[in-house]
C-alpha positions as CSV (number, residue, x, y, z in Angstrom):
1,M,-38.3,-15.9,-13.2
2,N,-40.6,-15.0,-16.2
3,I,-41.2,-17.0,-19.3
4,V,-38.8,-15.0,-21.4
5,R,-35.9,-15.9,-19.1
6,I,-36.9,-19.6,-19.2
7,I,-37.1,-19.6,-22.9
8,F,-33.7,-18.0,-23.3
9,A,-32.2,-20.2,-20.7
10,F,-32.8,-23.2,-22.9
11,S,-31.4,-22.1,-25.7
12,F,-30.1,-24.3,-26.2
13,S,-38.2,-25.4,-36.2
14,A,-39.2,-24.8,-39.3
15,F,-39.8,-27.8,-41.4
16,L,-38.9,-31.5,-41.3
17,F,-36.5,-32.6,-44.1
18,F,-37.6,-35.4,-46.3
19,S,-35.2,-37.1,-48.9
20,C,-36.6,-38.3,-52.2
21,N,-33.9,-41.0,-52.4
22,E,-33.8,-44.1,-50.3
23,P,-30.6,-44.0,-48.3
24,T,-28.6,-47.2,-48.4
25,N,-27.9,-46.9,-44.7
26,P,-30.3,-44.8,-42.7
27,I,-28.3,-45.0,-39.5
28,R,-25.6,-42.3,-39.2
29,N,-23.4,-40.8,-36.6
30,I,-23.6,-37.0,-36.1
31,K,-21.4,-36.7,-33.0
32,D,-19.1,-34.2,-34.9
33,Y,-21.9,-31.7,-35.1
34,Y,-22.2,-31.2,-31.4
35,F,-19.9,-29.0,-29.4
36,P,-16.3,-30.2,-29.6
37,V,-16.6,-31.8,-26.2
38,E,-13.2,-33.5,-26.3
39,N,-11.3,-30.3,-27.2
40,L,-12.7,-27.8,-24.7
41,D,-10.3,-28.4,-21.8
42,Q,-9.2,-24.8,-21.8
43,G,-12.8,-23.5,-22.1
44,L,-14.4,-21.4,-24.8
45,V,-17.1,-18.7,-24.8
46,Y,-19.9,-18.8,-27.4
47,E,-21.4,-15.4,-28.0
48,Y,-24.9,-15.3,-29.6
49,E,-26.7,-12.4,-31.1
50,A,-30.2,-11.8,-32.3
51,T,-30.6,-12.1,-36.1
52,E,-33.6,-9.7,-36.6
53,D,-34.8,-7.8,-33.6
54,T,-31.7,-6.0,-32.4
55,R,-33.6,-5.0,-29.2
56,N,-33.0,-8.6,-28.0
57,P,-29.6,-8.5,-26.2
58,P,-26.7,-10.8,-26.8
59,F,-25.9,-13.6,-24.4
60,Y,-22.9,-15.9,-23.7
61,Y,-22.3,-19.5,-22.9
62,Y,-19.0,-20.6,-21.4
63,Y,-18.3,-24.2,-22.2
64,R,-15.5,-26.3,-20.6
65,T,-14.6,-29.9,-20.6
66,V,-14.1,-31.6,-17.2
67,R,-12.5,-35.0,-17.0
68,N,-12.0,-37.7,-14.3
69,A,-10.5,-41.1,-14.4
70,A,-13.5,-42.7,-16.2
71,D,-15.8,-40.0,-17.4
72,L,-15.9,-36.8,-19.5
73,Y,-18.3,-33.9,-18.9
74,L,-19.2,-30.7,-20.7
75,T,-20.0,-27.9,-18.3
76,G,-21.8,-24.8,-19.5
77,T,-22.5,-21.5,-17.8
78,Y,-25.1,-19.1,-19.3
79,Y,-24.4,-15.4,-18.9
80,D,-26.9,-12.7,-19.8
81,Y,-26.2,-9.3,-21.4
82,D,-25.0,-7.9,-18.1
83,F,-22.5,-10.8,-17.7
84,T,-24.6,-12.2,-14.8
85,P,-24.6,-16.0,-14.6
86,Q,-28.2,-17.3,-15.0
87,Q,-27.8,-21.1,-15.2
88,F,-25.3,-23.9,-15.0
89,V,-25.4,-27.3,-16.8
90,R,-23.2,-30.4,-16.7
91,E,-23.6,-32.9,-19.5
92,E,-22.1,-36.4,-19.6
93,L,-20.5,-37.9,-22.7
94,T,-21.8,-41.4,-23.3
95,S,-21.5,-43.8,-26.2
96,N,-25.0,-42.8,-27.5
97,G,-24.9,-39.0,-26.9
98,M,-24.9,-36.3,-24.4
99,T,-27.0,-36.6,-21.2
100,L,-27.8,-34.1,-18.5
101,A,-26.0,-34.8,-15.2
102,D,-26.7,-31.6,-13.3
103,F,-28.7,-28.4,-13.8
104,Y,-29.5,-25.4,-11.7
105,F,-30.6,-21.8,-12.1
106,Y,-29.1,-18.8,-10.4
107,S,-31.6,-16.6,-8.6
108,T,-30.7,-13.2,-7.3
109,D,-32.0,-12.1,-3.9
110,T,-33.7,-8.7,-4.5
111,L,-32.7,-7.5,-0.9
112,T,-29.1,-8.7,-0.7
113,G,-28.2,-9.0,-4.4
114,K,-26.7,-12.4,-3.6
115,Q,-27.1,-15.2,-6.1
116,N,-28.5,-18.5,-4.9
117,Q,-28.7,-21.9,-6.7
118,V,-32.2,-23.1,-7.6
119,P,-32.1,-26.9,-7.8
120,V,-33.7,-28.7,-10.8
121,E,-35.1,-32.2,-10.8
122,I,-34.1,-34.1,-14.0
123,E,-36.9,-36.4,-15.2
124,A,-35.6,-37.1,-18.7
125,K,-32.0,-36.4,-19.3
126,N,-31.5,-36.7,-23.1
127,V,-29.6,-33.7,-24.6
128,F,-28.1,-34.6,-28.0
129,P,-28.0,-38.0,-29.9
130,F,-24.9,-39.2,-31.6
131,T,-26.7,-41.7,-33.8
132,V,-29.9,-41.0,-35.8
133,N,-32.1,-42.8,-38.2
134,E,-32.7,-40.7,-41.3
135,E,-35.7,-42.8,-42.4
136,K,-37.4,-42.9,-39.1
137,P,-36.0,-40.1,-36.9
138,G,-37.1,-40.7,-33.3
139,V,-38.0,-38.1,-30.7
140,L,-35.5,-37.3,-28.0
141,L,-37.2,-36.4,-24.7
142,F,-35.9,-33.9,-22.2
143,T,-37.8,-33.0,-19.1
144,I,-36.8,-30.9,-16.0
145,K,-38.9,-29.6,-13.1
146,W,-38.2,-26.9,-10.5
147,T,-39.9,-24.6,-8.0
148,E,-39.5,-20.8,-8.3
149,P,-37.7,-19.3,-5.3
150,D,-40.3,-16.7,-4.5
151,T,-43.4,-16.4,-2.3
152,T,-45.6,-18.1,-4.9
153,Q,-43.6,-21.3,-4.8
154,T,-44.7,-21.9,-8.4
155,E,-43.8,-25.3,-9.8
156,L,-42.5,-25.2,-13.4
157,T,-41.9,-28.1,-15.8
158,L,-40.1,-27.9,-19.2
159,I,-40.7,-30.7,-21.7
160,R,-38.6,-30.6,-24.9
161,N,-38.9,-33.0,-27.8
162,R,-36.1,-32.8,-30.3
163,Q,-36.2,-34.6,-33.7
164,F,-33.5,-34.9,-36.3
165,A,-34.6,-33.0,-39.4
166,G,-31.8,-33.6,-41.9
167,D,-28.7,-32.0,-43.4
168,T,-28.2,-28.4,-44.3
169,T,-25.3,-25.9,-44.6
170,Y,-24.6,-22.8,-42.6
171,I,-22.5,-19.7,-43.2
172,Y,-20.5,-18.7,-40.1
173,Q,-18.0,-15.8,-40.3
174,G,-18.1,-16.0,-44.1
175,K,-17.4,-19.7,-44.4
176,E,-19.9,-22.4,-45.3
177,H,-20.1,-25.3,-42.9
178,E,-21.7,-28.7,-43.1
179,A,-24.6,-28.8,-40.6
180,V,-27.6,-30.7,-39.3
181,Q,-30.9,-29.4,-38.1
182,F,-33.4,-30.4,-35.5
183,Y,-37.1,-29.7,-35.2
184,V,-37.8,-28.8,-31.6
185,R,-41.1,-28.7,-29.7
186,E,-41.2,-27.3,-26.1
187,L,-43.9,-27.1,-23.5
188,I,-43.6,-25.1,-20.2
189,D,-46.2,-26.1,-17.6
190,N,-46.8,-23.4,-14.9
191,N,-48.5,-25.2,-12.0
192,N,-49.7,-22.5,-9.6
193,Q,-53.2,-23.3,-8.4
194,G,-53.9,-24.9,-11.8
195,H,-51.9,-25.7,-15.0
196,L,-51.0,-23.0,-17.5
197,E,-49.2,-24.5,-20.5
198,T,-47.2,-22.6,-23.1
199,E,-46.3,-24.7,-26.1
200,Y,-44.2,-23.7,-29.1
201,D,-41.9,-25.1,-31.8
202,G,-38.5,-24.2,-33.0
203,L,-35.4,-25.0,-35.1
204,E,-31.8,-25.7,-34.1
205,I,-28.8,-25.9,-36.4
206,Y,-25.5,-27.5,-35.4
207,A,-22.5,-27.0,-37.6
208,K,-19.7,-29.6,-37.8
209,D,-16.9,-29.0,-35.3
210,L,-18.7,-26.0,-33.9
211,G,-21.9,-27.0,-32.2
212,L,-25.1,-24.8,-32.0
213,V,-24.8,-22.0,-34.5
214,Y,-28.5,-21.0,-34.9
215,F,-31.8,-21.4,-33.2
216,E,-35.3,-20.0,-33.3
217,K,-38.3,-20.3,-31.1
218,N,-41.8,-19.5,-32.4
219,V,-43.5,-18.7,-29.2
220,S,-46.4,-16.9,-30.9
221,K,-47.0,-14.9,-34.1
222,E,-45.9,-11.8,-32.3
223,F,-43.0,-13.3,-30.3
224,I,-40.4,-15.1,-32.4
225,I,-36.8,-15.5,-31.2
226,K,-34.0,-15.9,-33.6
227,Y,-30.3,-16.1,-32.6
228,K,-27.1,-17.0,-34.3
229,L,-23.5,-17.6,-33.2
230,K,-21.5,-14.4,-33.5
231,D,-18.1,-15.5,-32.3
232,T,-16.1,-17.8,-30.0
233,Y,-13.2,-16.7,-27.8
234,P,-11.5,-17.5,-24.4
235,M,-13.0,-16.4,-21.1
236,T,-10.3,-13.7,-20.8
237,T,-12.0,-11.9,-23.7
238,L,-15.4,-12.0,-22.0
239,E,-13.8,-10.7,-18.8
240,E,-12.4,-7.8,-20.8
241,K,-15.8,-7.1,-22.3
242,F,-17.2,-6.9,-18.7
243,K,-14.4,-4.5,-17.6
244,N,-15.1,-2.2,-20.6
245,R,-18.8,-2.2,-19.8
246,Q,-18.1,-1.2,-16.2
247,K,-15.9,1.7,-17.4
248,E,-18.7,2.9,-19.7
249,E,-21.2,2.9,-16.9
């Protein structure tokens, strides 16, 4: 799994937002800006497309709510341009925000074509905060670690720091939405006979009642990734896209 796949798999900044006015209450709830966790029992596909470099292919996330007697989870499956699943996440809804409960990659065996799960060790499980302090935005830490399923047995660690960066607005399908933005800093540590670290920053925008609508990752001056939400639809629509692609091939 190369660095590009890793970066795209976490897709999930520009500048911090500073207000000139002293807010009367710096503590606020931003739960409504995350994915509509409590309304995705039927599942919904989020299709993302590149905003500038059209050579970057689209990708898809299928989100679905899973409930039991006491808890509520949001599951997400990431599909690449060829509609091949690449990763699975399960996030738990808590009173303070979303936390990571399970995570694994799918790795394809080059000989058999069979996909296998690559387990991931969760060291820091914070995904999205529901409460933020506008005066002193803290840093939300997320860390996972895994071993590449190949002959090198390379150990990889992803560390993500996410910080609330203020309010904004976002145009989605011709309509302006209230939104919040986060400054993001990520580091990928490649531990294969020594540590090779790749560090970069980025921006995430979450629109009210929609979730993630835009993100960018500034890996280098020559390598900047920018994606936006193109559309949402049921899984049956994604399946139809896959069937049409097969016919074209």
